[in-house]
C-alpha positions as CSV (number, residue, x, y, z in Angstrom):
1,X,-49.6,62.4,108.4
2,X,-47.7,59.2,107.9
3,X,-48.5,57.3,104.7
4,X,-50.6,54.2,105.2
5,X,-50.2,50.8,103.5
6,X,-52.6,47.9,103.3
7,X,-51.3,44.4,103.0
8,X,-54.1,42.3,101.6
9,X,-52.3,39.0,100.9
10,X,-50.1,36.7,103.0
11,X,-46.7,38.5,103.0
12,X,-43.8,37.6,105.2
13,X,-43.7,39.5,108.6
14,X,-40.4,41.0,107.3
15,X,-42.5,43.3,105.1
16,X,-44.4,44.7,108.0
17,X,-41.2,45.3,109.9
18,X,-39.6,47.2,107.0
19,X,-42.7,49.5,106.6
20,X,-42.7,50.3,110.3
21,X,-38.9,51.0,110.3
22,X,-39.4,53.5,107.4
23,X,-42.2,55.4,109.1
24,X,-45.1,53.9,107.2
25,X,-48.3,52.8,109.0
26,X,-49.3,49.2,108.1
27,X,-52.7,47.4,108.1
28,X,-52.0,43.7,107.8
29,X,-55.1,41.8,106.5
30,X,-53.8,38.8,104.7
31,X,-57.2,37.3,103.8
32,X,-58.7,40.5,102.5
33,X,-57.7,39.8,98.9
34,X,-60.4,37.1,98.8
35,X,-63.2,39.7,99.6
36,X,-63.4,42.1,96.7
37,X,-66.3,44.1,98.2
38,X,-64.6,44.7,101.5
39,X,-61.4,45.6,99.7
40,X,-63.2,48.1,97.5
41,X,-64.9,49.6,100.5
42,X,-61.8,50.4,102.5
43,X,-59.1,50.9,99.8
44,X,-59.8,54.7,99.8
45,X,-58.1,54.9,103.2
46,X,-54.7,53.9,102.0
47,X,-51.7,55.3,100.1
48,X,-50.2,52.0,99.2
49,X,-51.4,48.4,98.6
50,X,-49.0,45.5,99.0
51,X,-50.2,42.2,97.3
52,X,-49.2,38.8,96.0
53,X,-51.3,36.9,93.5
54,X,-54.6,36.4,95.5
55,X,-55.7,40.0,95.4
56,X,-57.2,41.1,92.1
57,X,-56.8,44.9,91.7
58,X,-59.6,45.6,89.2
59,X,-60.8,48.9,87.7
60,X,-63.7,48.8,90.1
61,X,-61.4,48.7,93.1
62,X,-59.2,51.4,91.7
63,X,-62.2,53.6,91.2
64,X,-62.5,53.8,95.0
65,X,-58.8,54.2,95.6
66,X,-58.9,58.0,96.1
67,X,-55.6,58.1,98.1
68,X,-53.7,55.3,96.4
69,X,-50.3,56.2,95.1
70,X,-48.6,52.8,94.7
71,X,-49.3,49.1,94.3
72,X,-46.5,46.7,95.2
73,X,-46.6,43.2,93.9
74,X,-44.4,40.8,95.8
75,X,-43.4,38.7,92.8
76,X,-43.0,39.0,89.0
77,X,-46.4,38.7,87.4
78,X,-48.7,41.7,87.5
79,X,-51.6,40.1,85.5
80,X,-53.8,40.5,88.6
81,X,-53.5,44.3,88.4
82,X,-55.4,46.4,85.9
83,X,-52.3,48.3,84.9
84,X,-54.0,50.7,82.4
85,X,-56.6,51.6,85.0
86,X,-53.9,52.2,87.6
87,X,-51.9,54.3,85.2
88,X,-54.9,56.4,84.4
89,X,-55.4,57.0,88.1
90,X,-51.7,57.9,88.5
91,X,-51.0,54.9,90.6
92,X,-47.4,53.4,90.3
93,X,-47.4,49.6,90.0
94,X,-44.2,48.0,91.2
95,X,-43.1,44.4,91.1
96,X,-40.0,42.4,92.3
97,X,-38.7,41.0,89.0
98,X,-36.0,38.7,90.2
99,X,-36.7,37.8,93.8
100,X,-38.1,34.3,93.2
101,X,-36.3,33.2,90.0
102,X,-34.1,30.6,91.6
103,X,-37.0,29.1,93.6
104,X,-39.2,28.8,90.5
105,X,-36.3,27.2,88.5
106,X,-35.7,24.7,91.3
107,X,-39.3,23.8,91.4
108,X,-39.2,22.9,87.7
109,X,-36.1,20.7,88.3
110,X,-37.9,19.0,91.3
111,X,-40.9,18.3,89.1
112,X,-38.7,16.8,86.5
113,X,-37.2,14.4,89.0
114,X,-40.7,13.6,90.4
115,X,-41.8,12.7,86.9
116,X,-38.8,10.7,86.0
117,X,-38.9,8.5,89.1
118,X,-42.6,8.6,89.8
119,X,-42.0,9.8,93.3
120,X,-45.5,10.9,94.3
121,X,-47.2,7.7,93.2
122,X,-44.4,5.6,94.7
123,X,-44.7,7.5,98.0
124,X,-48.5,7.0,98.2
125,X,-48.2,3.3,97.4
126,X,-45.4,2.7,100.0
127,X,-47.2,4.6,102.7
128,X,-50.3,2.6,102.0
129,X,-48.4,-0.5,103.1
130,X,-47.7,-1.8,99.6
131,X,-44.2,-2.7,98.3
132,X,-44.6,-2.3,94.6
133,X,-40.9,-2.2,93.7
134,X,-41.4,-3.5,90.1
135,X,-44.3,-1.1,89.4
136,X,-42.3,2.1,89.5
137,X,-39.7,1.8,86.8
138,X,-38.2,5.2,86.3
139,X,-35.9,6.8,83.7
140,X,-32.6,8.5,84.2
141,X,-32.1,12.2,83.7
142,X,-28.5,12.0,82.7
143,X,-28.0,12.1,78.9
144,X,-31.6,13.1,78.2
145,X,-32.5,16.1,76.0
146,X,-34.2,18.9,77.9
147,X,-36.2,21.4,75.7
148,X,-36.6,24.8,77.3
149,X,-39.3,27.0,75.8
150,X,-38.4,30.5,77.0
151,X,-34.7,31.0,78.0
152,X,-34.9,34.3,80.0
153,X,-34.0,34.7,83.6
154,X,-35.7,31.6,85.0
155,X,-35.2,29.5,81.9
156,X,-31.4,30.3,82.0
157,X,-31.2,29.1,85.6
158,X,-33.0,25.8,84.6
159,X,-30.5,25.4,81.8
160,X,-27.6,25.9,84.1
161,X,-28.9,23.2,86.5
162,X,-29.7,20.9,83.6
163,X,-26.2,21.2,82.2
164,X,-24.9,20.3,85.6
165,X,-27.0,17.2,85.6
166,X,-25.3,16.2,82.3
167,X,-28.4,16.7,80.2
168,X,-28.3,18.0,76.6
169,X,-30.2,21.3,76.5
170,X,-32.0,22.8,73.5
171,X,-33.8,26.1,73.8
172,X,-36.4,27.9,71.8
173,X,-36.6,31.6,72.4
174,X,-36.7,34.2,69.6
175,X,-34.9,36.7,71.8
176,X,-32.0,34.4,72.7
177,X,-28.9,35.3,70.8
178,X,-26.4,32.6,69.6
179,X,-23.7,34.1,71.8
180,X,-25.9,34.0,74.9
181,X,-26.8,30.4,74.0
182,X,-23.1,29.5,73.9
183,X,-22.6,31.1,77.3
184,X,-25.4,29.1,78.8
185,X,-24.2,25.9,77.2
186,X,-27.4,25.3,75.3
187,X,-28.3,24.8,71.6
188,X,-30.6,27.4,70.2
189,X,-33.3,25.7,68.0
190,X,-36.6,26.5,66.4
191,X,-39.7,25.3,68.1
192,X,-40.4,22.5,65.6
193,X,-36.9,21.0,66.2
194,X,-37.3,21.3,70.0
195,X,-40.6,19.4,69.8
196,X,-39.0,16.6,67.7
197,X,-35.9,16.2,69.9
198,X,-36.8,16.8,73.5
199,X,-37.2,14.0,76.0
200,X,-38.5,16.5,78.5
201,X,-40.0,19.9,77.7
202,X,-40.2,22.7,80.3
203,X,-41.9,26.0,79.8
204,X,-40.5,29.3,81.1
205,X,-42.3,32.1,79.1
206,X,-44.9,34.6,80.1
207,X,-48.5,34.2,78.7
208,X,-48.9,36.5,75.7
209,X,-50.9,36.4,72.5
210,X,-47.8,34.8,70.9
211,X,-47.3,32.1,73.6
212,X,-50.9,31.2,74.5
213,X,-51.3,27.4,73.8
214,X,-47.7,27.3,72.4
215,X,-48.0,23.6,73.2
216,X,-51.2,23.3,71.2
217,X,-52.8,20.0,70.1
218,X,-50.8,20.2,66.8
219,X,-47.5,21.0,68.5
220,X,-48.0,18.3,71.2
221,X,-48.6,15.8,68.4
222,X,-45.2,16.7,66.9
223,X,-43.4,15.8,70.1
224,X,-41.2,12.7,70.5
225,X,-43.1,9.6,71.8
226,X,-42.6,9.3,75.5
227,X,-42.0,13.0,76.1
228,X,-42.6,14.5,79.5
229,X,-44.0,18.0,79.9
230,X,-43.4,20.4,82.7
231,X,-45.2,23.8,83.2
232,X,-44.2,25.9,86.2
233,X,-44.6,29.2,84.3
234,X,-48.2,30.2,83.4
235,X,-51.5,28.5,82.9
236,X,-52.7,28.6,79.3
237,X,-49.3,27.8,77.7
238,X,-50.4,24.2,77.1
239,X,-53.7,22.9,75.7
240,X,-54.6,20.8,78.7
241,X,-57.3,18.8,77.0
242,X,-55.0,17.8,74.1
243,X,-52.3,16.9,76.7
244,X,-54.7,14.6,78.6
245,X,-55.7,12.9,75.4
246,X,-52.0,12.2,74.6
247,X,-51.4,11.0,78.1
248,X,-54.2,8.5,77.7
249,X,-52.7,7.2,74.5
250,X,-49.2,7.0,76.0
251,X,-47.7,9.3,73.5
252,X,-46.9,11.7,76.4
253,X,-45.3,9.7,79.2
254,X,-46.0,12.2,81.9
255,X,-46.8,15.8,82.9
256,X,-46.0,17.9,85.9
257,X,-48.0,21.1,86.3
258,X,-47.7,23.8,88.9
259,X,-49.9,26.3,87.0
260,X,-53.3,25.9,85.3
261,X,-55.5,27.6,82.8
262,X,-58.0,28.3,85.6
263,X,-56.8,28.9,89.2
264,X,-57.5,28.0,91.9
265,X,-57.6,24.6,90.1
266,X,-60.0,22.7,92.2
267,X,-60.8,20.6,89.1
268,X,-58.7,19.9,86.0
269,X,-58.8,17.5,83.1
270,X,-55.3,16.5,84.2
271,X,-56.3,15.4,87.7
272,X,-56.5,11.7,88.4
273,X,-54.1,10.5,85.7
274,X,-51.4,8.2,87.1
275,X,-48.6,9.9,85.2
276,X,-49.4,13.4,86.2
277,X,-47.9,15.4,89.1
278,X,-49.7,18.5,90.2
279,X,-48.8,21.2,92.7
280,X,-50.9,24.3,93.7
281,X,-48.8,27.1,92.1
282,X,-45.8,26.6,94.4
283,X,-43.1,27.9,92.1
284,X,-42.2,30.8,94.3
285,X,-43.2,29.1,97.6
286,X,-40.0,28.9,99.6
287,X,-39.1,30.7,102.8
288,X,-36.1,32.4,101.1
289,X,-38.1,33.6,98.1
290,X,-41.0,34.9,100.2
291,X,-38.5,36.7,102.4
292,X,-36.7,38.2,99.4
293,X,-39.8,39.5,97.6
294,X,-41.4,40.7,100.8
295,X,-38.3,42.7,101.7
296,X,-38.0,44.1,98.2
297,X,-41.6,45.2,97.8
298,X,-41.6,46.9,101.3
299,X,-38.4,48.7,100.6
300,X,-39.5,49.9,97.2
301,X,-43.0,51.1,98.4
302,X,-41.5,52.8,101.4
303,X,-38.9,54.6,99.3
304,X,-41.6,55.9,97.0
305,X,-44.1,56.9,99.8
306,X,-41.5,58.6,102.0
307,X,-38.8,59.9,99.6
308,X,-40.5,59.9,96.2
309,X,-38.0,57.4,94.7
310,X,-39.4,54.9,92.1
311,X,-37.9,51.5,91.3
312,X,-39.1,48.4,89.5
313,X,-42.2,50.2,88.3
314,X,-44.0,48.5,85.4
315,X,-45.8,51.7,84.3
316,X,-43.2,54.4,85.1
317,X,-39.4,54.6,84.9
318,X,-37.0,55.1,87.8
319,X,-36.6,58.9,87.9
320,X,-36.8,61.6,90.5
321,X,-39.7,63.9,91.1
322,X,-37.7,66.8,89.8
323,X,-36.9,65.1,86.5
324,X,-40.4,63.8,85.9
325,X,-42.1,66.9,84.3
326,X,-39.5,67.2,81.5
327,X,-39.0,63.5,80.9
328,X,-42.6,62.3,81.0
329,X,-43.7,63.2,77.4
330,X,-40.5,61.8,76.0
331,X,-40.8,58.6,78.1
332,X,-44.2,58.1,76.5
333,X,-42.8,58.8,73.0
334,X,-39.8,56.4,73.5
335,X,-42.1,53.6,74.8
336,X,-44.6,54.0,72.0
337,X,-41.9,54.0,69.3
338,X,-40.5,50.8,70.9
339,X,-44.0,49.3,71.0
340,X,-44.6,50.2,67.4
341,X,-41.4,48.4,66.4
342,X,-41.9,45.5,68.8
343,X,-45.4,44.7,67.5
344,X,-44.1,44.5,64.0
345,X,-41.2,42.2,64.9
346,X,-41.6,38.5,64.5
347,X,-38.0,37.2,64.0
348,X,-35.1,37.2,66.4
349,X,-34.0,40.6,67.7
350,X,-30.3,41.3,67.5
351,X,-29.9,45.1,68.1
352,X,-31.7,48.2,69.2
353,X,-30.3,51.5,68.2
354,X,-31.7,54.8,69.6
355,X,-30.6,58.2,68.5
356,X,-31.5,61.3,70.5
357,X,-31.3,64.6,68.6
358,X,-31.8,68.2,69.7
359,X,-33.1,69.2,73.1
360,X,-34.0,65.7,74.2
361,X,-30.3,64.8,74.0
362,X,-29.7,66.8,77.1
363,X,-32.2,64.9,79.2
364,X,-31.7,61.7,81.2
365,X,-31.7,59.4,78.2
366,X,-31.1,56.2,80.2
367,X,-34.7,56.4,81.4
368,X,-35.8,57.0,77.8
369,X,-33.8,54.1,76.5
370,X,-35.2,51.8,79.2
371,X,-38.7,52.8,78.1
372,X,-37.9,52.2,74.5
373,X,-36.5,48.8,75.2
374,X,-39.5,47.9,77.3
375,X,-41.8,49.0,74.5
376,X,-39.9,46.7,72.0
377,X,-39.8,43.7,74.2
378,X,-43.2,43.9,75.9
379,X,-45.3,42.5,73.0
380,X,-43.4,39.2,73.3
381,X,-42.3,39.3,77.0
382,X,-45.3,40.6,78.9
383,X,-43.8,41.0,82.3
384,X,-40.9,43.2,81.2
385,X,-40.8,46.7,82.6
386,X,-38.7,49.8,82.2
387,X,-36.4,48.7,85.0
388,X,-35.9,45.1,84.0
389,X,-35.9,45.7,80.2
390,X,-32.1,46.5,79.9
391,X,-31.3,43.4,82.0
392,X,-33.6,41.2,79.9
393,X,-32.1,42.6,76.7
394,X,-28.6,41.9,77.9
395,X,-29.6,38.3,79.0
396,X,-30.8,37.7,75.5
397,X,-27.7,39.1,73.9
398,X,-29.5,42.1,72.4
399,X,-27.1,44.9,71.7
400,X,-28.3,48.4,72.8
401,X,-26.7,51.4,71.1
402,X,-27.4,55.0,72.1
403,X,-26.3,58.0,70.0
404,X,-26.7,61.6,71.1
405,X,-26.7,64.4,68.5
406,X,-27.1,67.9,69.9
407,X,-27.2,69.6,66.5
408,X,-30.5,71.0,65.4
409,X,-32.6,69.3,62.7
410,X,-36.2,69.6,61.4
411,X,-37.5,69.2,64.9
412,X,-36.6,70.7,68.3
413,X,-36.3,67.2,69.6
414,X,-36.2,63.9,67.7
415,X,-36.0,60.3,68.8
416,X,-35.2,57.6,66.2
417,X,-35.4,54.0,67.1
418,X,-33.9,51.3,64.8
419,X,-34.2,47.6,65.4
420,X,-32.1,44.9,63.7
421,X,-33.4,41.4,63.4
422,X,-32.2,38.3,61.5
423,X,-34.2,39.4,58.5
424,X,-34.7,43.2,58.5
425,X,-33.7,46.6,59.8
426,X,-36.6,48.9,60.7
427,X,-36.4,52.5,61.8
428,X,-39.1,54.8,63.2
429,X,-38.8,58.4,64.4
430,X,-40.9,60.6,66.6
431,X,-41.1,63.9,68.4
432,X,-43.2,65.7,71.0
433,X,-44.8,69.0,69.9
434,X,-45.9,71.8,72.2
435,X,-49.2,70.1,72.9
436,X,-47.2,67.4,74.8
437,X,-48.5,64.5,72.6
438,X,-46.0,62.1,71.1
439,X,-46.1,61.7,67.3
440,X,-44.6,59.5,64.6
441,X,-42.9,61.6,62.0
442,X,-40.9,59.1,59.9
443,X,-41.3,55.4,59.2
444,X,-38.6,53.7,57.2
445,X,-37.5,57.0,55.7
446,X,-41.1,58.0,54.7
447,X,-42.2,61.3,56.2
448,X,-45.6,61.5,58.0
449,X,-47.3,63.0,61.0
450,X,-49.4,60.6,63.1
451,X,-50.5,60.7,66.7
452,X,-50.6,57.4,68.6
453,X,-54.1,56.0,69.2
454,X,-55.2,53.1,71.4
455,X,-56.1,51.0,68.4
456,X,-54.4,51.4,65.0
457,X,-54.0,49.7,61.6
458,X,-50.6,49.8,59.9
459,X,-50.5,49.2,56.2
460,X,-47.6,49.2,53.7
461,X,-48.6,49.2,50.1
462,X,-47.6,50.2,46.6
463,X,-48.6,53.8,45.8
464,X,-51.4,53.3,43.3
465,X,-54.5,55.3,42.5
466,X,-57.7,54.2,44.3
467,X,-56.1,52.5,47.3
468,X,-57.4,55.0,49.8
469,X,-61.0,54.7,48.5
470,X,-60.9,50.9,48.6
471,X,-59.3,50.8,52.0
472,X,-61.8,53.3,53.5
473,X,-64.7,51.5,51.9
474,X,-63.6,48.1,53.3
475,X,-63.5,49.6,56.8
476,X,-66.8,51.3,56.4
477,X,-68.6,48.3,55.1
478,X,-67.2,46.3,58.1
479,X,-68.6,49.0,60.5
480,X,-65.1,50.1,61.6
481,X,-64.9,53.9,62.2
482,X,-61.8,55.8,61.2
483,X,-60.6,58.3,63.9
484,X,-57.5,59.6,62.2
485,X,-55.8,58.8,58.9
486,X,-52.0,59.5,58.2
487,X,-50.3,58.8,54.9
488,X,-46.8,59.0,53.5
489,X,-44.8,57.8,50.5
490,X,-41.3,57.8,49.3
491,X,-42.0,58.9,45.8
492,X,-44.9,58.9,43.3
493,X,-45.8,55.3,42.4
494,X,-43.3,54.0,45.0
495,X,-43.8,52.7,48.5
496,X,-46.5,54.1,50.7
497,X,-47.6,53.8,54.4
498,X,-50.9,54.3,56.0
499,X,-51.3,54.6,59.8
500,X,-54.9,54.7,60.8
501,X,-56.5,55.1,64.2
502,X,-59.8,53.3,64.5
503,X,-62.5,53.0,67.1
504,X,-62.3,49.6,68.8
505,X,-60.3,46.6,67.9
506,X,-59.4,45.6,64.4
507,X,-61.3,42.4,63.5
508,X,-59.2,39.7,62.0
509,X,-61.4,39.4,58.9
510,X,-60.9,43.1,58.3
511,X,-57.2,42.7,58.4
512,X,-57.4,39.8,56.0
513,X,-59.5,41.9,53.7
514,X,-57.0,44.7,53.7
515,X,-54.2,42.2,53.0
516,X,-56.1,41.2,49.9
517,X,-56.4,44.7,48.5
518,X,-54.3,45.3,45.3
519,X,-50.8,46.5,46.1
520,X,-50.9,45.8,49.9
521,X,-47.7,44.3,51.2
522,X,-48.5,44.2,54.9
523,X,-51.5,44.9,57.2
524,X,-51.1,44.7,61.0
525,X,-53.2,45.7,64.0
526,X,-51.4,47.8,66.6
527,X,-52.4,48.5,70.2
528,X,-51.0,51.4,72.3
């Protein structure tokens, strides 16, 4: 029986044609994404689901997806898909990481010009029969300083266009290397300096815990008087209420938004202000971009459903069906080691070194390396996946070093991941035992044996009597239950590490309490 795919959003007809050419049956219902109940009722009839941003693939919908093997998102962001639930169901989630980058960058540039020359207001006035030539006094782009927050794929394209417009470009991105900045013709700066210098600020970063409200009320207040703010990336990066207040006072000269904290944005605090330009999430809305992502998602889904090939998957690497059984536990290990290191990394990342020792050295280590890199980058760059991770790392000038050692050690297979930042070098090692579960066996040269749990607390401390009792009592008094407790130290009275799995999330006040315990150097919450 031929595989069946449901298209529940408005994709280009090119996608339908590709599916049919590849022998896949297609049910094209472009308005279905708005009807959650109907989608949940019929999803069990399909092997694949092709979507854009309108369809929300929740755990409730996935619960009914008895046949579903793959979800294909025509675009970059997959925040409308419950990826953990899809992974648990064994459903591959694919996206098209680079299909609409140019289009989104061009929209940001267009918004910049619209703001600078007040084009929307001037157009409305002129077409209303007025001739208010003296009312619309614009500013030149040439010679102005453009501040780019997030200089990845799209941000780099914006930088290239801005340099061509003879703008001075400064960029804030912890993952942007000085060498990459030179190649792009931009000046790498810290956020505070960008806020103080930029005439125009444009955002090109995903929405993560680190970037949410990156333009907060405090940060907006630090901007240059007369600044203009552009957001064509993600809603929630800017405190919209604070921005409106500064627009009203004149500190911010104008704002152009394509994305909003709540969408569809039928109402917004920004609406109605004369110096605000708004568009309905049009960043990827060009004929070329929609053709590109539609073709890509249809080809990727067809290749998987018909041939078993996997590409651009956010929850699984690009490997063949024959390779999967041997690689799968080590893929999980590599990703979790990377995630462990990434969640503890706050400063600019310069290098990732990965050593494969023993039996694992004979496997397809490129897939393992991609998983490790994705694990490192994902806490800061939410949309990164195992396919795009090496490209993203290269764009940011992060050096990737792989070492293979076939000689035997303490373990049959051992993966060691080492990251180098501006401030530190941190190493963590792990293995997979016969039960198939990945484990951490060494952190910074300290031996231990710890399984990865969904929610963990990582503590570094001085090896002093009474620490464990005080630590456990603090958690107990806060109602936090300990699932597993792994300890290690380098020598008696030296440095010690605790890696503790807990039930539920670690409350911030509990982490603050741990940090205040005698001898504690660091306390961080980790999520796997």
